[in-house]
N, C-alpha and C positions, 0 to 999 in steps of 0.2 A: 178811565174806561167806562163804557156804558154796558148795560146788561139788557137792554130793551130790544128784543129781536125783531119787533115790528119795524124797527128802523132799517133793517136789511131787506133789500129786494134784489132780484137778479140785475146784475149790473152795478151793484154797489162797490165801491172800493173802500176797504178798511184796513186798518192796523189790528192785529189780534193777539191776544195773550192765552196761552193754553199750552197743551201737551199733545204730541202726535201719538197715534195709535194705530197699528196695523189692522186693516179691514179689507178682506179680499172683495166685498162688494163695492167698495169705492173705486172710481175710474183709475186712479193711479195707485192704488193698493193701500192707502192710508187715509185716516181722517184727522182733523184737529178738534180735540175737545176743548170747547171754548170755556174760558174763565172770565174774559171780558174783551170788549172791542171798542174802537173808535171809527166813526164813519168819515172817510175824507172826501168822497165824491159820490154824487147820487144820479142816476140816470132820470130822464124826464119822459121817457117813453119805454115801452114794453120791448123786449128783445124780440126780432122778427124770426129767430131760429132758436132751436134748442140746444144751446152751447153747452149746457151741463151735462147733455147725453154723451155716452161713449163715442158715438158717431153722429154727425149732424143730421143725417137722414133726410136730407133735401137734395133737389136736383142741382147740376152745376151751375145753371142760370141764376137760381136763388142764392147759391153760395156766393157767385160773383157780384151779383147786384147788392148783397149786404156784406161785402168783403171784411169791412172792419169789424163786424161782429163774428162772422164766420171764424177769423183767424184767432178768436178767443178761446175756441175749442182745442184742447190739447193735442188731439190728433192732427188737426190742420196746422197748429204751429209747429208740431214735430217735423213736418215735410220740411220746413225752411231751416229749422236747426241741422237737419242733415245736409240740405242744400249748402248751408253755411260751412259745414265741415268738409264738404267736396272742395269748396273753393279754398278753405285753408289748406287741406291736403295738397291740392294742386300747386298753390303757391310755395308751401314748405319744399316740396319735392323740386319744383323749378329752381329755387335759390339754392338748394343742396347740389344741383348739377351746374351751377355757374351761370345761371340765366339772370339777365337783369330785368326787372320790372319796368315797363315803360306805359306812358299815357299819351295816346295819340288823338288827333283831332276827329270830332265826329261830324263836323260841317267841312266839306270837302268840295273841291273843283271838278271832280271826275269820279265815277263809281268804279271800283275794283273789278267788278264783274260785268259792268255795262248792262245793256238791255233795258227793258221796261220796268223791272222790278227794282227801281230806285226813286226815293221821295225827292221831290224837286222843291227848292226853296227860293224866295226872293231875297237875295243877300245884298242889300244896299244896291239895288237895281242892277245886280249881276245874277246870273243863274248859279246856283249852289245846290248841293245834295247832302242828304244824310248818309254817312259811311255805311256801305253794305259790308265792310270788312276793314280791318286795319292793315291789309295786305301791303300796300305801297309803303306805308310807314315802317312795318316790320322788316321788310327788306331793306330799306334805308338804314335801320338802325344796326342790323347785323354787319353793316360795313365798319362800324366803330365798336360795337359792343359784343360782336361774335355770336352771343346767344341773348334772345330776349323773349319775354312773354307778357301778355296784357290779360286783364280781366275787365270786359268793358261792354257796353251795349251795342248791338248790331241791328241796323234797320234794313228791312226787306219790304218793298212794296207789292208782295204777292197777293193776288186776291183769291188766294186759297182760304177756303173756310173749313178746315178739316181738324181732326183730333191730333194732328201732328206739326201744325204750322202755326207760328206767331209772326207779327210783324215788327216787334220789338223783342229781342231776346239777349241774354247775356252769353257773349263769346268768351271761351277759354282758348287763347291763341298763343302759339310759341313758333318762333323761328330760330334755326340754327345754322352756323356757317362751318365751313370745312368738312362737309360731308362727302362720303364716298358715293353713296347712292340714296335713294328714297328709303331704303331699307333701315338706314340710320334713324331716320325720323319715326318710322314704324317701331323700331325696337325702343326709341326713347318714350314714345306713347305707351308701349306695352309696360315698361317700367313705371311710368307715372301712374297708370290705372292700378297697378298691383299696390303702389304706395297709398293711393287714395283709399282703396278698399280696406287695407290695414288700418288706416287712419281712422276710418269709420268704425271699424271694429273696437278701437281702443278708446274712441272719443264719444261714441254715439249709442252705446249698447242699450241704453234705457229707451231711446227713441226708436232703435231698430226693433226691439221687442214689442213696443206699443204698436207699431204699424205691421208687425209680423213679417218683416223684410228678411228675404233669403239672398245674401250677398252672394254674387258668383265666385266661383273658384278659378283662379287663372295661374296656368303654368306657362305655356307659350300660347299665342294666338294664331291659329292657322290662316294661311294666305293662299288665294287662289286668284288668277287673272280674270278679267271680265269675259274673256272669250271661253274660259274653262266653266265660268258660271253660266253662261249661255249653253254649253254642252250639258251641264248637269239638269238644266231646265228643258232641254230640247222635247222631252216627252209632254211637257206642259204646254208647249206652243208660246214661248215668250213674246209678248206683244211689241217690245221695243229692243231693236237691235243696237241702239247707241247709249242706253242708260237702264237703270233698274226701276221698275215699278214697285209700289208698296208690297204688292202681294208677292213680288220675287224676292225682297228683302226678308220677308217673313219665311218663305220656303228655304232660302238658302241658310238662314239662322237655325231652321229646324234641321236641315240637313247636317250642318256642322255640329250641332249638339248630339245628334244621333251617330254620325260617323267619327267624329274627333273629340267629343265630350266637351266641346267649348261653347260658351254662350256669346263669344265674340267671334267675328270673321272679318279678315282684311279682304278687299276686292281691289286689285291692282290693274294697271295698264287699260285704263278706259280709252275710248275712241278719242283721238286728239281734237277732232272737230267739236266735240261736245265738253271740252274742258277749257278753262280760262287761257287767255293768250300768254300769260306768264308761266304756263306749265310747260317743262321741257319735254320735248318728244323723245321717245326711245330711240337710242342710236342704231338698234338693230332692226327696228320696223318703226318708221316714222308715221305709221297710220295710228299709232298709239301713244299716249302721253304717259310719263313717269307720274302717275297721279294714282291716288287710292282714296277708298271710302273705308271706314270702320262701321260695320253693323253690330248691334248689340241687342239681342232679344227681338229680333224683327224689325229694327229701325236703324236707319243710318244716322249715326251721332258725329261722325268726324269726316272731313274731307281735307286731304293734304297731298303733299307731294314734293318733288324737286322743282326748283324754280330754274328758268333761264337766267344765267349770270353774265353771259357774253353779250356785249352791246350789239354786234352785228347780228347775232342769231336772234335777239329780240326783235330788232327792227325788221328783220326778213319774216319772223312769224306774225307780227302785225300786218304786214302788208298781204300775206297769204290769207290772212283772216278778214281782208277788206276793211282794215283799220287804217287811220292816218296818223304816222308816228309823230307829226308836228303838234297833234292835239295832246301828246303825252311827254312833252319836253321835260317837265319837272321829274316825272317818274324816270324817264330814260337817262336822266343825268346821273343816277346812281350807277348805271351800267357804263355810262360814258367814262366815268372817273374810276372804274375798276371795281369788280365784285368778286369774293370768294364763291366757290360752288356751295349752295345752301337750299334749304327746304324747311318745310314747316307745315302746320296743320291748325285747324279750327274746330273747336268741339262746342256744339250747343249745349249749355249747361241745364236748361230746362228739359231738353229730350233725354239727357243722361240721367238726371234725377227721376224722370218720369219712369224710365225702364228699370232703373234700380229698385224702385218702390213699387213697381207693377201698377202704376196708375193708369187709367183709362184715356185721359186727355192731357195734353201738355199744358194746357191752362191751369190744371191742378197744381203744377210744379212752378206756376209764376205768381208771384205775390199779388201783383196788380196787372193782369195780362192786357196786352193790347193786339186786338186782332181787327178783321175788316169791319166789325160793327161795334168794337167797344173802346171807348176813350175814357170811360169813367168806371169805377172810382179811380 
């Protein structure tokens, strides 16, 4: 080992010999009293950010432009250790409930959601697309696995440049068969979130303390219909009679916390015309779909519901929505050969982590975010 301190600079990688001692002034609460060290790697340029500070103290763009350096800061790294634990807790819970993990294609022939927010590819002189969701494949898999989940990238070609949108994000998806109603899916999600929160408490205490995270308390999650939500907001003059605007989600979460003591809120029975073609319509009022969103601290983090499992019903709804069933022969084959009643959901991992950690921008919860302006690093 060497003892020449001038050999060390910010960014040096070393092996060190010494002893640890507590020191409240240190970022992590202790210091290493050096007795000797060996330099393993040296930078050839000065750091563009103050990585050694408790907080980076720079703007988001500077952080993202210098991401490989920013993530060396303990607080920045802690975000993704917590994110890793969310994924691990999700997987552990799903497996405990008899779900099988699957891996579905991300290059597809048709988008699950359709519309303009889909990335188009030239696939050996054929049109192909980046998957907006594993929806079609999740439904296929419940026919033989009963319960499936996936943790994988999702691609949306939305031109939104907001603090809540990414064009590539990680989806936590599950689908389950033999349900009685979409309530079964909602109850499964509630149990999963409870499990993940407890998993974080037991596996990430030091990271949670470092970021001063206040984890939510969950007993049951209140649920209201979309029409009830509009009624709650009538004095505010809700702008959209078919969906929720960002300011609506904030208002409804504040209402849920004040009146029901919950930071989570389910909104159910959205207008059928604004939900995907595979969403089952309410038997009692077919203007509404058996579809729900889960709001958390003012932001939608989940969309889910019961799917159509009957072949004729699915074909009929496609036609009602102006779609051509022949364009979806592969998808419809799962209905054609029989499906059990089923439903599921998708959770945006980065959105969930953003709200768990009280971050201001979803990009802070993406290790290398992709948005309308960013393809690097």
